[in-house]
mmCIF file of the N, C-alpha and C atoms, coordinates in Angstrom:
data_MODEL
# 
_entry.id   MODEL 
# 
loop_
_atom_site.group_PDB 
_atom_site.id 
_atom_site.type_symbol 
_atom_site.label_atom_id 
_atom_site.label_alt_id 
_atom_site.label_comp_id 
_atom_site.label_asym_id 
_atom_site.label_entity_id 
_atom_site.label_seq_id 
_atom_site.pdbx_PDB_ins_code 
_atom_site.Cartn_x 
_atom_site.Cartn_y 
_atom_site.Cartn_z 
_atom_site.occupancy 
_atom_site.B_iso_or_equiv 
_atom_site.pdbx_formal_charge 
_atom_site.auth_seq_id 
_atom_site.auth_comp_id 
_atom_site.auth_asym_id 
_atom_site.auth_atom_id 
_atom_site.pdbx_PDB_model_num 
ATOM 1   N N  . MET A 1 1  ? 0.903   -0.946  -0.237  1.00 0.00 ? 1  MET A N  1 
ATOM 2   C CA . MET A 1 1  ? 0.007   0.264   0.198   1.00 0.00 ? 1  MET A CA 1 
ATOM 3   C C  . MET A 1 1  ? 0.699   1.535   -0.076  1.00 0.00 ? 1  MET A C  1 
ATOM 4   N N  . LYS A 1 2  ? 0.518   2.189   -0.852  1.00 0.00 ? 2  LYS A N  1 
ATOM 5   C CA . LYS A 1 2  ? 1.164   3.551   -1.171  1.00 0.00 ? 2  LYS A CA 1 
ATOM 6   C C  . LYS A 1 2  ? 0.967   4.304   0.555   1.00 0.00 ? 2  LYS A C  1 
ATOM 7   N N  . ALA A 1 3  ? 2.080   5.200   0.721   1.00 0.00 ? 3  ALA A N  1 
ATOM 8   C CA . ALA A 1 3  ? 1.836   6.220   1.477   1.00 0.00 ? 3  ALA A CA 1 
ATOM 9   C C  . ALA A 1 3  ? 0.757   7.274   1.381   1.00 0.00 ? 3  ALA A C  1 
ATOM 10  N N  . GLU A 1 4  ? 0.773   7.286   -0.008  1.00 0.00 ? 4  GLU A N  1 
ATOM 11  C CA . GLU A 1 4  ? 0.202   8.611   -0.656  1.00 0.00 ? 4  GLU A CA 1 
ATOM 12  C C  . GLU A 1 4  ? -0.708  8.351   -2.049  1.00 0.00 ? 4  GLU A C  1 
ATOM 13  N N  . TYR A 1 5  ? -2.089  8.668   -2.078  1.00 0.00 ? 5  TYR A N  1 
ATOM 14  C CA . TYR A 1 5  ? -2.288  8.518   -3.307  1.00 0.00 ? 5  TYR A CA 1 
ATOM 15  C C  . TYR A 1 5  ? -2.823  9.437   -4.031  1.00 0.00 ? 5  TYR A C  1 
ATOM 16  N N  . ASP A 1 6  ? -2.777  10.076  -5.015  1.00 0.00 ? 6  ASP A N  1 
ATOM 17  C CA . ASP A 1 6  ? -3.207  11.147  -5.797  1.00 0.00 ? 6  ASP A CA 1 
ATOM 18  C C  . ASP A 1 6  ? -4.423  10.994  -6.461  1.00 0.00 ? 6  ASP A C  1 
ATOM 19  N N  . PHE A 1 7  ? -5.262  11.939  -5.939  1.00 0.00 ? 7  PHE A N  1 
ATOM 20  C CA . PHE A 1 7  ? -7.131  11.910  -6.405  1.00 0.00 ? 7  PHE A CA 1 
ATOM 21  C C  . PHE A 1 7  ? -7.100  13.175  -6.858  1.00 0.00 ? 7  PHE A C  1 
ATOM 22  N N  . SER A 1 8  ? -6.325  13.866  -7.266  1.00 0.00 ? 8  SER A N  1 
ATOM 23  C CA . SER A 1 8  ? -6.852  15.064  -8.361  1.00 0.00 ? 8  SER A CA 1 
ATOM 24  C C  . SER A 1 8  ? -7.588  14.530  -9.342  1.00 0.00 ? 8  SER A C  1 
ATOM 25  N N  . LYS A 1 9  ? -7.285  13.533  -9.827  1.00 0.00 ? 9  LYS A N  1 
ATOM 26  C CA . LYS A 1 9  ? -8.167  13.122  -11.238 1.00 0.00 ? 9  LYS A CA 1 
ATOM 27  C C  . LYS A 1 9  ? -9.504  12.222  -11.126 1.00 0.00 ? 9  LYS A C  1 
ATOM 28  N N  . ALA A 1 10 ? -9.534  12.439  -9.627  1.00 0.00 ? 10 ALA A N  1 
ATOM 29  C CA . ALA A 1 10 ? -10.188 10.890  -9.206  1.00 0.00 ? 10 ALA A CA 1 
ATOM 30  C C  . ALA A 1 10 ? -11.980 11.992  -9.573  1.00 0.00 ? 10 ALA A C  1 
ATOM 31  N N  . LYS A 1 11 ? -12.563 11.092  -9.918  1.00 0.00 ? 11 LYS A N  1 
ATOM 32  C CA . LYS A 1 11 ? -14.075 11.136  -10.462 1.00 0.00 ? 11 LYS A CA 1 
ATOM 33  C C  . LYS A 1 11 ? -15.171 10.811  -9.177  1.00 0.00 ? 11 LYS A C  1 
ATOM 34  N N  . ARG A 1 12 ? -16.092 11.615  -8.439  1.00 0.00 ? 12 ARG A N  1 
ATOM 35  C CA . ARG A 1 12 ? -16.979 10.876  -7.779  1.00 0.00 ? 12 ARG A CA 1 
ATOM 36  C C  . ARG A 1 12 ? -18.186 10.000  -8.420  1.00 0.00 ? 12 ARG A C  1 
ATOM 37  N N  . GLY A 1 13 ? -18.921 9.227   -7.633  1.00 0.00 ? 13 GLY A N  1 
ATOM 38  C CA . GLY A 1 13 ? -19.932 8.326   -8.144  1.00 0.00 ? 13 GLY A CA 1 
ATOM 39  C C  . GLY A 1 13 ? -19.574 6.721   -8.408  1.00 0.00 ? 13 GLY A C  1 
ATOM 40  N N  . ALA A 1 14 ? -20.684 5.857   -9.213  1.00 0.00 ? 14 ALA A N  1 
ATOM 41  C CA . ALA A 1 14 ? -20.412 4.745   -8.889  1.00 0.00 ? 14 ALA A CA 1 
ATOM 42  C C  . ALA A 1 14 ? -19.107 4.183   -9.873  1.00 0.00 ? 14 ALA A C  1 
ATOM 43  N N  . VAL A 1 15 ? -18.844 3.268   -9.032  1.00 0.00 ? 15 VAL A N  1 
ATOM 44  C CA . VAL A 1 15 ? -17.477 2.386   -9.850  1.00 0.00 ? 15 VAL A CA 1 
ATOM 45  C C  . VAL A 1 15 ? -17.640 2.099   -11.215 1.00 0.00 ? 15 VAL A C  1 
ATOM 46  N N  . VAL A 1 16 ? -18.987 1.354   -11.325 1.00 0.00 ? 16 VAL A N  1 
ATOM 47  C CA . VAL A 1 16 ? -19.824 0.681   -12.745 1.00 0.00 ? 16 VAL A CA 1 
ATOM 48  C C  . VAL A 1 16 ? -21.036 2.007   -13.021 1.00 0.00 ? 16 VAL A C  1 
ATOM 49  N N  . PRO A 1 17 ? -20.901 2.344   -14.044 1.00 0.00 ? 17 PRO A N  1 
ATOM 50  C CA . PRO A 1 17 ? -22.345 3.089   -14.170 1.00 0.00 ? 17 PRO A CA 1 
ATOM 51  C C  . PRO A 1 17 ? -23.339 2.540   -14.452 1.00 0.00 ? 17 PRO A C  1 
ATOM 52  N N  . GLN A 1 18 ? -24.746 2.423   -14.292 1.00 0.00 ? 18 GLN A N  1 
ATOM 53  C CA . GLN A 1 18 ? -25.644 1.442   -14.498 1.00 0.00 ? 18 GLN A CA 1 
ATOM 54  C C  . GLN A 1 18 ? -26.038 2.314   -16.248 1.00 0.00 ? 18 GLN A C  1 
ATOM 55  N N  . THR A 1 19 ? -26.441 1.404   -17.057 1.00 0.00 ? 19 THR A N  1 
ATOM 56  C CA . THR A 1 19 ? -26.456 1.439   -18.260 1.00 0.00 ? 19 THR A CA 1 
ATOM 57  C C  . THR A 1 19 ? -28.502 1.403   -18.345 1.00 0.00 ? 19 THR A C  1 
ATOM 58  N N  . GLY A 1 20 ? -29.040 2.733   -18.785 1.00 0.00 ? 20 GLY A N  1 
ATOM 59  C CA . GLY A 1 20 ? -30.081 2.118   -19.035 1.00 0.00 ? 20 GLY A CA 1 
ATOM 60  C C  . GLY A 1 20 ? -31.389 2.424   -17.560 1.00 0.00 ? 20 GLY A C  1 
ATOM 61  N N  . LYS A 1 21 ? -30.313 2.881   -16.757 1.00 0.00 ? 21 LYS A N  1 
ATOM 62  C CA . LYS A 1 21 ? -31.033 3.206   -15.232 1.00 0.00 ? 21 LYS A CA 1 
ATOM 63  C C  . LYS A 1 21 ? -30.665 4.896   -15.034 1.00 0.00 ? 21 LYS A C  1 
ATOM 64  N N  . THR A 1 22 ? -31.698 5.658   -14.137 1.00 0.00 ? 22 THR A N  1 
ATOM 65  C CA . THR A 1 22 ? -31.260 6.764   -13.603 1.00 0.00 ? 22 THR A CA 1 
ATOM 66  C C  . THR A 1 22 ? -31.473 6.849   -12.197 1.00 0.00 ? 22 THR A C  1 
ATOM 67  N N  . ARG A 1 23 ? -30.847 7.395   -11.208 1.00 0.00 ? 23 ARG A N  1 
ATOM 68  C CA . ARG A 1 23 ? -30.681 7.418   -9.925  1.00 0.00 ? 23 ARG A CA 1 
ATOM 69  C C  . ARG A 1 23 ? -31.663 8.623   -9.731  1.00 0.00 ? 23 ARG A C  1 
ATOM 70  N N  . ILE A 1 24 ? -32.681 8.362   -9.130  1.00 0.00 ? 24 ILE A N  1 
ATOM 71  C CA . ILE A 1 24 ? -33.559 9.177   -8.375  1.00 0.00 ? 24 ILE A CA 1 
ATOM 72  C C  . ILE A 1 24 ? -33.793 9.418   -7.291  1.00 0.00 ? 24 ILE A C  1 
ATOM 73  N N  . THR A 1 25 ? -34.510 10.537  -6.600  1.00 0.00 ? 25 THR A N  1 
ATOM 74  C CA . THR A 1 25 ? -35.139 10.377  -5.217  1.00 0.00 ? 25 THR A CA 1 
ATOM 75  C C  . THR A 1 25 ? -36.455 10.716  -4.958  1.00 0.00 ? 25 THR A C  1 
ATOM 76  N N  . ILE A 1 26 ? -37.212 9.485   -4.762  1.00 0.00 ? 26 ILE A N  1 
ATOM 77  C CA . ILE A 1 26 ? -38.382 9.131   -4.069  1.00 0.00 ? 26 ILE A CA 1 
ATOM 78  C C  . ILE A 1 26 ? -39.313 9.181   -2.894  1.00 0.00 ? 26 ILE A C  1 
ATOM 79  N N  . TYR A 1 27 ? -40.236 9.454   -2.529  1.00 0.00 ? 27 TYR A N  1 
ATOM 80  C CA . TYR A 1 27 ? -40.588 9.489   -1.420  1.00 0.00 ? 27 TYR A CA 1 
ATOM 81  C C  . TYR A 1 27 ? -41.929 8.004   -1.656  1.00 0.00 ? 27 TYR A C  1 
ATOM 82  N N  . LEU A 1 28 ? -41.846 7.304   -0.491  1.00 0.00 ? 28 LEU A N  1 
ATOM 83  C CA . LEU A 1 28 ? -42.606 6.271   -0.344  1.00 0.00 ? 28 LEU A CA 1 
ATOM 84  C C  . LEU A 1 28 ? -43.156 6.323   0.773   1.00 0.00 ? 28 LEU A C  1 
ATOM 85  N N  . ASP A 1 29 ? -43.923 5.744   1.132   1.00 0.00 ? 29 ASP A N  1 
ATOM 86  C CA . ASP A 1 29 ? -44.773 5.202   2.798   1.00 0.00 ? 29 ASP A CA 1 
ATOM 87  C C  . ASP A 1 29 ? -43.834 3.855   3.222   1.00 0.00 ? 29 ASP A C  1 
ATOM 88  N N  . ASP A 1 30 ? -43.616 4.523   4.614   1.00 0.00 ? 30 ASP A N  1 
ATOM 89  C CA . ASP A 1 30 ? -42.605 3.587   5.322   1.00 0.00 ? 30 ASP A CA 1 
ATOM 90  C C  . ASP A 1 30 ? -42.897 2.390   5.224   1.00 0.00 ? 30 ASP A C  1 
ATOM 91  N N  . ALA A 1 31 ? -44.301 2.220   5.356   1.00 0.00 ? 31 ALA A N  1 
ATOM 92  C CA . ALA A 1 31 ? -45.163 0.836   5.378   1.00 0.00 ? 31 ALA A CA 1 
ATOM 93  C C  . ALA A 1 31 ? -44.747 -0.129  3.829   1.00 0.00 ? 31 ALA A C  1 
ATOM 94  N N  . ILE A 1 32 ? -44.703 0.640   3.187   1.00 0.00 ? 32 ILE A N  1 
ATOM 95  C CA . ILE A 1 32 ? -44.327 0.194   1.617   1.00 0.00 ? 32 ILE A CA 1 
ATOM 96  C C  . ILE A 1 32 ? -43.177 -0.178  1.185   1.00 0.00 ? 32 ILE A C  1 
ATOM 97  N N  . LEU A 1 33 ? -42.485 0.923   1.686   1.00 0.00 ? 33 LEU A N  1 
ATOM 98  C CA . LEU A 1 33 ? -40.743 0.252   1.882   1.00 0.00 ? 33 LEU A CA 1 
ATOM 99  C C  . LEU A 1 33 ? -40.506 -0.844  2.231   1.00 0.00 ? 33 LEU A C  1 
ATOM 100 N N  . GLU A 1 34 ? -40.951 -0.955  3.358   1.00 0.00 ? 34 GLU A N  1 
ATOM 101 C CA . GLU A 1 34 ? -40.781 -2.373  4.912   1.00 0.00 ? 34 GLU A CA 1 
ATOM 102 C C  . GLU A 1 34 ? -41.362 -3.583  3.797   1.00 0.00 ? 34 GLU A C  1 
ATOM 103 N N  . GLU A 1 35 ? -42.382 -3.253  3.265   1.00 0.00 ? 35 GLU A N  1 
ATOM 104 C CA . GLU A 1 35 ? -42.651 -4.449  2.741   1.00 0.00 ? 35 GLU A CA 1 
ATOM 105 C C  . GLU A 1 35 ? -41.946 -4.856  1.318   1.00 0.00 ? 35 GLU A C  1 
ATOM 106 N N  . PHE A 1 36 ? -41.657 -3.808  0.911   1.00 0.00 ? 36 PHE A N  1 
ATOM 107 C CA . PHE A 1 36 ? -40.578 -4.361  -0.291  1.00 0.00 ? 36 PHE A CA 1 
ATOM 108 C C  . PHE A 1 36 ? -38.902 -5.002  0.237   1.00 0.00 ? 36 PHE A C  1 
ATOM 109 N N  . ARG A 1 37 ? -39.051 -4.328  1.109   1.00 0.00 ? 37 ARG A N  1 
ATOM 110 C CA . ARG A 1 37 ? -37.529 -5.062  1.891   1.00 0.00 ? 37 ARG A CA 1 
ATOM 111 C C  . ARG A 1 37 ? -37.414 -6.333  2.528   1.00 0.00 ? 37 ARG A C  1 
ATOM 112 N N  . VAL A 1 38 ? -38.957 -6.424  3.143   1.00 0.00 ? 38 VAL A N  1 
ATOM 113 C CA . VAL A 1 38 ? -39.483 -7.603  3.340   1.00 0.00 ? 38 VAL A CA 1 
ATOM 114 C C  . VAL A 1 38 ? -39.365 -8.825  2.567   1.00 0.00 ? 38 VAL A C  1 
ATOM 115 N N  . ARG A 1 39 ? -39.692 -8.325  1.275   1.00 0.00 ? 39 ARG A N  1 
ATOM 116 C CA . ARG A 1 39 ? -40.548 -9.494  0.420   1.00 0.00 ? 39 ARG A CA 1 
ATOM 117 C C  . ARG A 1 39 ? -38.717 -10.026 -0.581  1.00 0.00 ? 39 ARG A C  1 
ATOM 118 N N  . ALA A 1 40 ? -38.040 -8.581  -0.668  1.00 0.00 ? 40 ALA A N  1 
ATOM 119 C CA . ALA A 1 40 ? -36.867 -8.900  -1.260  1.00 0.00 ? 40 ALA A CA 1 
ATOM 120 C C  . ALA A 1 40 ? -35.847 -9.628  -0.532  1.00 0.00 ? 40 ALA A C  1 
ATOM 121 N N  . ASP A 1 41 ? -35.781 -9.621  0.826   1.00 0.00 ? 41 ASP A N  1 
ATOM 122 C CA . ASP A 1 41 ? -34.693 -10.274 1.363   1.00 0.00 ? 41 ASP A CA 1 
ATOM 123 C C  . ASP A 1 41 ? -35.413 -11.897 1.521   1.00 0.00 ? 41 ASP A C  1 
ATOM 124 N N  . ALA A 1 42 ? -36.428 -11.836 1.052   1.00 0.00 ? 42 ALA A N  1 
ATOM 125 C CA . ALA A 1 42 ? -37.094 -13.632 0.886   1.00 0.00 ? 42 ALA A CA 1 
ATOM 126 C C  . ALA A 1 42 ? -36.773 -13.909 -0.100  1.00 0.00 ? 42 ALA A C  1 
ATOM 127 N N  . ALA A 1 43 ? -37.067 -13.318 -1.547  1.00 0.00 ? 43 ALA A N  1 
ATOM 128 C CA . ALA A 1 43 ? -36.274 -13.389 -2.704  1.00 0.00 ? 43 ALA A CA 1 
ATOM 129 C C  . ALA A 1 43 ? -34.946 -13.669 -3.148  1.00 0.00 ? 43 ALA A C  1 
ATOM 130 N N  . GLY A 1 44 ? -34.643 -12.999 -2.171  1.00 0.00 ? 44 GLY A N  1 
ATOM 131 C CA . GLY A 1 44 ? -32.767 -12.732 -2.471  1.00 0.00 ? 44 GLY A CA 1 
ATOM 132 C C  . GLY A 1 44 ? -32.472 -11.646 -3.719  1.00 0.00 ? 44 GLY A C  1 
ATOM 133 N N  . LYS A 1 45 ? -33.311 -10.610 -3.590  1.00 0.00 ? 45 LYS A N  1 
ATOM 134 C CA . LYS A 1 45 ? -33.089 -9.709  -4.880  1.00 0.00 ? 45 LYS A CA 1 
ATOM 135 C C  . LYS A 1 45 ? -32.851 -8.314  -3.678  1.00 0.00 ? 45 LYS A C  1 
ATOM 136 N N  . GLY A 1 46 ? -32.984 -7.246  -4.294  1.00 0.00 ? 46 GLY A N  1 
ATOM 137 C CA . GLY A 1 46 ? -32.497 -6.057  -3.739  1.00 0.00 ? 46 GLY A CA 1 
ATOM 138 C C  . GLY A 1 46 ? -33.771 -5.498  -3.769  1.00 0.00 ? 46 GLY A C  1 
ATOM 139 N N  . TYR A 1 47 ? -34.073 -4.687  -2.879  1.00 0.00 ? 47 TYR A N  1 
ATOM 140 C CA . TYR A 1 47 ? -35.666 -4.053  -3.186  1.00 0.00 ? 47 TYR A CA 1 
ATOM 141 C C  . TYR A 1 47 ? -36.113 -2.960  -3.823  1.00 0.00 ? 47 TYR A C  1 
ATOM 142 N N  . GLN A 1 48 ? -34.947 -2.545  -4.438  1.00 0.00 ? 48 GLN A N  1 
ATOM 143 C CA . GLN A 1 48 ? -35.246 -1.456  -5.442  1.00 0.00 ? 48 GLN A CA 1 
ATOM 144 C C  . GLN A 1 48 ? -35.441 -2.070  -6.969  1.00 0.00 ? 48 GLN A C  1 
ATOM 145 N N  . THR A 1 49 ? -34.478 -3.550  -6.659  1.00 0.00 ? 49 THR A N  1 
ATOM 146 C CA . THR A 1 49 ? -35.056 -4.464  -8.077  1.00 0.00 ? 49 THR A CA 1 
ATOM 147 C C  . THR A 1 49 ? -36.800 -4.602  -8.176  1.00 0.00 ? 49 THR A C  1 
ATOM 148 N N  . LEU A 1 50 ? -36.966 -5.050  -7.036  1.00 0.00 ? 50 LEU A N  1 
ATOM 149 C CA . LEU A 1 50 ? -38.863 -5.871  -6.456  1.00 0.00 ? 50 LEU A CA 1 
ATOM 150 C C  . LEU A 1 50 ? -39.047 -4.305  -7.117  1.00 0.00 ? 50 LEU A C  1 
ATOM 151 N N  . ILE A 1 51 ? -38.589 -3.072  -6.503  1.00 0.00 ? 51 ILE A N  1 
ATOM 152 C CA . ILE A 1 51 ? -40.136 -1.928  -7.065  1.00 0.00 ? 51 ILE A CA 1 
ATOM 153 C C  . ILE A 1 51 ? -40.015 -1.596  -8.474  1.00 0.00 ? 51 ILE A C  1 
ATOM 154 N N  . ASN A 1 52 ? -38.654 -1.559  -8.931  1.00 0.00 ? 52 ASN A N  1 
ATOM 155 C CA . ASN A 1 52 ? -38.686 -1.463  -10.460 1.00 0.00 ? 52 ASN A CA 1 
ATOM 156 C C  . ASN A 1 52 ? -39.218 -2.536  -11.104 1.00 0.00 ? 52 ASN A C  1 
ATOM 157 N N  . ASP A 1 53 ? -39.506 -4.041  -10.578 1.00 0.00 ? 53 ASP A N  1 
ATOM 158 C CA . ASP A 1 53 ? -40.393 -5.017  -11.600 1.00 0.00 ? 53 ASP A CA 1 
ATOM 159 C C  . ASP A 1 53 ? -41.634 -4.822  -11.286 1.00 0.00 ? 53 ASP A C  1 
ATOM 160 N N  . ALA A 1 54 ? -42.169 -4.157  -10.083 1.00 0.00 ? 54 ALA A N  1 
ATOM 161 C CA . ALA A 1 54 ? -44.058 -3.930  -9.472  1.00 0.00 ? 54 ALA A CA 1 
ATOM 162 C C  . ALA A 1 54 ? -44.163 -2.789  -10.627 1.00 0.00 ? 54 ALA A C  1 
ATOM 163 N N  . LEU A 1 55 ? -43.107 -1.988  -10.759 1.00 0.00 ? 55 LEU A N  1 
ATOM 164 C CA . LEU A 1 55 ? -43.896 -0.734  -11.601 1.00 0.00 ? 55 LEU A CA 1 
ATOM 165 C C  . LEU A 1 55 ? -43.718 -1.120  -13.078 1.00 0.00 ? 55 LEU A C  1 
ATOM 166 N N  . ARG A 1 56 ? -42.884 -2.209  -13.454 1.00 0.00 ? 56 ARG A N  1 
ATOM 167 C CA . ARG A 1 56 ? -42.632 -2.605  -14.789 1.00 0.00 ? 56 ARG A CA 1 
ATOM 168 C C  . ARG A 1 56 ? -43.998 -3.145  -15.111 1.00 0.00 ? 56 ARG A C  1 
ATOM 169 N N  . GLU A 1 57 ? -44.398 -4.202  -14.017 1.00 0.00 ? 57 GLU A N  1 
ATOM 170 C CA . GLU A 1 57 ? -45.841 -5.289  -14.309 1.00 0.00 ? 57 GLU A CA 1 
ATOM 171 C C  . GLU A 1 57 ? -46.933 -4.127  -14.385 1.00 0.00 ? 57 GLU A C  1 
ATOM 172 N N  . TYR A 1 58 ? -47.024 -2.948  -13.533 1.00 0.00 ? 58 TYR A N  1 
ATOM 173 C CA . TYR A 1 58 ? -47.884 -2.295  -13.523 1.00 0.00 ? 58 TYR A CA 1 
ATOM 174 C C  . TYR A 1 58 ? -48.256 -1.576  -14.899 1.00 0.00 ? 58 TYR A C  1 
ATOM 175 N N  . LEU A 1 59 ? -46.843 -1.047  -15.330 1.00 0.00 ? 59 LEU A N  1 
ATOM 176 C CA . LEU A 1 59 ? -47.569 -0.231  -16.507 1.00 0.00 ? 59 LEU A CA 1 
ATOM 177 C C  . LEU A 1 59 ? -47.342 -1.137  -17.920 1.00 0.00 ? 59 LEU A C  1 
ATOM 178 N N  . SER A 1 60 ? -46.926 -2.472  -17.510 1.00 0.00 ? 60 SER A N  1 
ATOM 179 C CA . SER A 1 60 ? -47.599 -3.538  -18.991 1.00 0.00 ? 60 SER A CA 1 
ATOM 180 C C  . SER A 1 60 ? -48.956 -3.918  -18.832 1.00 0.00 ? 60 SER A C  1 
ATOM 181 N N  . LYS A 1 61 ? -49.593 -3.722  -17.706 1.00 0.00 ? 61 LYS A N  1 
ATOM 182 C CA . LYS A 1 61 ? -51.122 -4.109  -17.019 1.00 0.00 ? 61 LYS A CA 1 
ATOM 183 C C  . LYS A 1 61 ? -52.091 -2.961  -17.893 1.00 0.00 ? 61 LYS A C  1 
ATOM 184 N N  . ASP A 1 62 ? -50.888 -1.711  -17.252 1.00 0.00 ? 62 ASP A N  1 
ATOM 185 C CA . ASP A 1 62 ? -52.037 -0.553  -17.405 1.00 0.00 ? 62 ASP A CA 1 
ATOM 186 C C  . ASP A 1 62 ? -52.314 -0.447  -19.200 1.00 0.00 ? 62 ASP A C  1 
ATOM 187 N N  . SER A 1 63 ? -51.040 -0.398  -19.941 1.00 0.00 ? 63 SER A N  1 
ATOM 188 C CA . SER A 1 63 ? -51.288 0.271   -21.221 1.00 0.00 ? 63 SER A CA 1 
ATOM 189 C C  . SER A 1 63 ? -52.316 -0.710  -21.680 1.00 0.00 ? 63 SER A C  1 
ATOM 190 N N  . GLY A 1 64 ? -52.647 -1.718  -21.451 1.00 0.00 ? 64 GLY A N  1 
ATOM 191 C CA . GLY A 1 64 ? -53.279 -2.646  -22.307 1.00 0.00 ? 64 GLY A CA 1 
ATOM 192 C C  . GLY A 1 64 ? -55.113 -2.388  -22.046 1.00 0.00 ? 64 GLY A C  1 
ATOM 193 N N  . ASN A 1 65 ? -55.257 -1.958  -20.495 1.00 0.00 ? 65 ASN A N  1 
ATOM 194 C CA . ASN A 1 65 ? -56.144 -1.910  -19.940 1.00 0.00 ? 65 ASN A CA 1 
ATOM 195 C C  . ASN A 1 65 ? -56.280 -0.124  -20.676 1.00 0.00 ? 65 ASN A C  1 
ATOM 196 N N  . LEU A 1 66 ? -56.139 0.754   -20.918 1.00 0.00 ? 66 LEU A N  1 
ATOM 197 C CA . LEU A 1 66 ? -55.621 1.991   -21.247 1.00 0.00 ? 66 LEU A CA 1 
ATOM 198 C C  . LEU A 1 66 ? -56.352 1.807   -23.135 1.00 0.00 ? 66 LEU A C  1 
ATOM 199 N N  . GLU A 1 67 ? -55.700 0.806   -23.724 1.00 0.00 ? 67 GLU A N  1 
ATOM 200 C CA . GLU A 1 67 ? -56.058 0.580   -25.039 1.00 0.00 ? 67 GLU A CA 1 
ATOM 201 C C  . GLU A 1 67 ? -57.437 0.160   -25.185 1.00 0.00 ? 67 GLU A C  1 
ATOM 202 N N  . GLU A 1 68 ? -57.652 -0.857  -24.382 1.00 0.00 ? 68 GLU A N  1 
ATOM 203 C CA . GLU A 1 68 ? -59.041 -1.566  -24.528 1.00 0.00 ? 68 GLU A CA 1 
ATOM 204 C C  . GLU A 1 68 ? -60.201 -0.365  -24.032 1.00 0.00 ? 68 GLU A C  1 
ATOM 205 N N  . THR A 1 69 ? -59.711 0.380   -22.852 1.00 0.00 ? 69 THR A N  1 
ATOM 206 C CA . THR A 1 69 ? -60.714 1.788   -22.773 1.00 0.00 ? 69 THR A CA 1 
ATOM 207 C C  . THR A 1 69 ? -60.746 2.750   -23.735 1.00 0.00 ? 69 THR A C  1 
ATOM 208 N N  . LEU A 1 70 ? -59.857 3.198   -24.489 1.00 0.00 ? 70 LEU A N  1 
ATOM 209 C CA . LEU A 1 70 ? -60.077 3.743   -25.304 1.00 0.00 ? 70 LEU A CA 1 
ATOM 210 C C  . LEU A 1 70 ? -60.912 3.753   -26.279 1.00 0.00 ? 70 LEU A C  1 
ATOM 211 N N  . ARG A 1 71 ? -60.421 1.959   -26.743 1.00 0.00 ? 71 ARG A N  1 
ATOM 212 C CA . ARG A 1 71 ? -61.435 1.186   -27.883 1.00 0.00 ? 71 ARG A CA 1 
ATOM 213 C C  . ARG A 1 71 ? -62.678 1.450   -27.637 1.00 0.00 ? 71 ARG A C  1 
ATOM 214 N N  . LYS A 1 72 ? -63.248 1.589   -26.472 1.00 0.00 ? 72 LYS A N  1 
ATOM 215 C CA . LYS A 1 72 ? -64.708 1.563   -26.126 1.00 0.00 ? 72 LYS A CA 1 
ATOM 216 C C  . LYS A 1 72 ? -65.232 2.531   -26.209 1.00 0.00 ? 72 LYS A C  1 
ATOM 217 N N  . VAL A 1 73 ? -64.509 3.947   -25.816 1.00 0.00 ? 73 VAL A N  1 
ATOM 218 C CA . VAL A 1 73 ? -64.930 5.022   -25.886 1.00 0.00 ? 73 VAL A CA 1 
ATOM 219 C C  . VAL A 1 73 ? -65.003 5.647   -27.480 1.00 0.00 ? 73 VAL A C  1 
ATOM 220 N N  . ILE A 1 74 ? -63.978 5.274   -28.403 1.00 0.00 ? 74 ILE A N  1 
ATOM 221 C CA . ILE A 1 74 ? -63.835 5.426   -29.512 1.00 0.00 ? 74 ILE A CA 1 
ATOM 222 C C  . ILE A 1 74 ? -65.450 4.588   -30.241 1.00 0.00 ? 74 ILE A C  1 
ATOM 223 N N  . ARG A 1 75 ? -65.660 3.433   -30.010 1.00 0.00 ? 75 ARG A N  1 
ATOM 224 C CA . ARG A 1 75 ? -66.804 2.754   -30.487 1.00 0.00 ? 75 ARG A CA 1 
ATOM 225 C C  . ARG A 1 75 ? -68.113 3.564   -29.933 1.00 0.00 ? 75 ARG A C  1 
ATOM 226 N N  . GLU A 1 76 ? -68.120 4.083   -28.451 1.00 0.00 ? 76 GLU A N  1 
ATOM 227 C CA . GLU A 1 76 ? -69.499 4.399   -27.740 1.00 0.00 ? 76 GLU A CA 1 
ATOM 228 C C  . GLU A 1 76 ? -69.575 5.970   -29.027 1.00 0.00 ? 76 GLU A C  1 
ATOM 229 N N  . GLU A 1 77 ? -68.555 6.774   -29.317 1.00 0.00 ? 77 GLU A N  1 
ATOM 230 C CA . GLU A 1 77 ? -68.594 7.990   -29.577 1.00 0.00 ? 77 GLU A CA 1 
ATOM 231 C C  . GLU A 1 77 ? -68.977 7.593   -31.044 1.00 0.00 ? 77 GLU A C  1 
ATOM 232 N N  . MET A 1 78 ? -68.221 6.942   -32.146 1.00 0.00 ? 78 MET A N  1 
ATOM 233 C CA . MET A 1 78 ? -68.697 6.487   -33.107 1.00 0.00 ? 78 MET A CA 1 
ATOM 234 C C  . MET A 1 78 ? -70.244 6.080   -33.551 1.00 0.00 ? 78 MET A C  1 
ATOM 235 N N  . GLY A 1 79 ? -70.759 5.880   -32.517 1.00 0.00 ? 79 GLY A N  1 
ATOM 236 C CA . GLY A 1 79 ? -72.347 5.074   -32.532 1.00 0.00 ? 79 GLY A CA 1 
ATOM 237 C C  . GLY A 1 79 ? -73.160 6.409   -32.317 1.00 0.00 ? 79 GLY A C  1 
ATOM 238 N N  . ARG A 1 80 ? -72.851 7.168   -31.351 1.00 0.00 ? 80 ARG A N  1 
ATOM 239 C CA . ARG A 1 80 ? -73.599 8.399   -31.631 1.00 0.00 ? 80 ARG A CA 1 
ATOM 240 C C  . ARG A 1 80 ? -73.387 9.436   -32.600 1.00 0.00 ? 80 ARG A C  1 
ATOM 241 N N  . ALA A 1 81 ? -72.445 9.301   -32.986 1.00 0.00 ? 81 ALA A N  1 
ATOM 242 C CA . ALA A 1 81 ? -72.224 10.299  -34.367 1.00 0.00 ? 81 ALA A CA 1 
ATOM 243 C C  . ALA A 1 81 ? -72.879 9.852   -35.623 1.00 0.00 ? 81 ALA A C  1 
ATOM 244 N N  . ALA A 1 82 ? -72.983 8.502   -35.529 1.00 0.00 ? 82 ALA A N  1 
ATOM 245 C CA . ALA A 1 82 ? -73.590 7.710   -36.385 1.00 0.00 ? 82 ALA A CA 1 
ATOM 246 C C  . ALA A 1 82 ? -75.286 8.142   -36.853 1.00 0.00 ? 82 ALA A C  1 
# 
């Protein structure tokens, strides 16, 4: 080990940057966060990974419902216009 190290050209931040991910600050209810932490421990994953997975699943389900709702509204409006 050296007696001194030169950090003049050092950069702060993660050692390995995450591609396709962005660091954010978010406020969650304590109970929600605790439940994700408990489930993450049981699954052997990180709680942030589980939150990301839950959001991805919600968005994939929601987009299908949105499309069906939009189709329904268009059909109803076209029926009224005819």
